[in-house]
C-alpha positions in Angstrom: 58.7 -38.9 47.3 60.3 -41.4 45.0 63.7 -40.8 43.3 63.6 -39.3 39.8 66.2 -41.8 38.5 66.8 -45.5 39.1 69.8 -47.8 39.2 71.2 -48.7 35.7 69.4 -45.7 34.1 71.4 -43.7 31.6 71.3 -40.0 32.6 73.0 -36.8 31.6 75.2 -35.1 34.2 75.3 -31.3 34.0 77.6 -30.1 36.7 78.5 -26.5 37.1 81.4 -27.2 39.5 82.9 -30.0 37.4 82.0 -29.5 33.7 84.7 -31.9 32.7 82.5 -34.7 34.2 79.5 -33.7 32.1 77.9 -36.1 29.7 76.1 -39.4 29.6 76.6 -41.8 32.5 74.9 -44.6 34.4 73.3 -44.5 37.8 75.1 -47.1 40.1 73.3 -46.4 43.4 70.5 -44.2 44.8 70.3 -43.0 48.4 68.1 -40.7 50.4 70.1 -37.8 52.1 68.7 -35.6 54.9 70.0 -32.4 53.5 70.1 -33.0 49.7 67.1 -35.3 49.1 68.0 -38.1 46.7 71.6 -38.5 45.7 73.1 -40.6 43.0 76.4 -42.5 42.6 77.4 -42.4 38.9 79.7 -44.2 36.6 81.8 -41.2 35.5 84.2 -41.5 32.6 86.1 -38.3 33.2 87.4 -38.0 36.8 88.1 -34.5 38.1 90.3 -33.9 41.0 88.1 -33.4 44.0 85.0 -34.5 42.2 82.1 -35.9 44.3 81.2 -39.6 44.3 77.6 -38.6 44.9 75.6 -36.1 42.8 72.5 -34.2 43.7 69.4 -34.8 41.6 69.5 -31.2 40.3 72.7 -32.0 38.4 71.1 -34.8 36.4 68.8 -34.8 33.4 66.7 -37.6 31.8 68.1 -38.9 28.6 65.4 -38.7 25.9 65.6 -41.3 23.1 64.5 -40.7 19.5 61.0 -41.6 18.5 60.1 -44.3 16.1 58.7 -41.9 13.5 60.4 -39.1 11.7 58.8 -35.6 11.9 57.0 -35.9 8.5 55.6 -39.3 9.4 54.5 -38.1 12.8 52.7 -35.1 11.4 51.0 -37.3 8.8 49.8 -39.7 11.5 48.4 -36.8 13.5 46.4 -35.5 10.6 45.1 -39.0 9.8 41.3 -39.1 9.1 41.0 -41.7 11.8 42.1 -39.2 14.4 39.9 -36.4 13.1 36.7 -38.5 13.0 34.5 -38.5 16.0 32.3 -41.5 16.5 29.8 -41.0 19.4 
């Protein structure tokens, strides 16, 4: 299996043990670990005493970027006659 995140990717850390470290961060390194699967070294802004250098994949979330269209524009494009017409 391939890692879910790659080096230099912006991710969101959601740690239950160290909530003061939560937030956006950047993946610095990715390694395979026998027990935990993929683990990630992160650029953490808020350092907690006893925090881990490496984080399990389950503590990370993908960062979703906003789309190019606003909601109304997106809905208008989806109901466009071009999309509703079927040309066999």
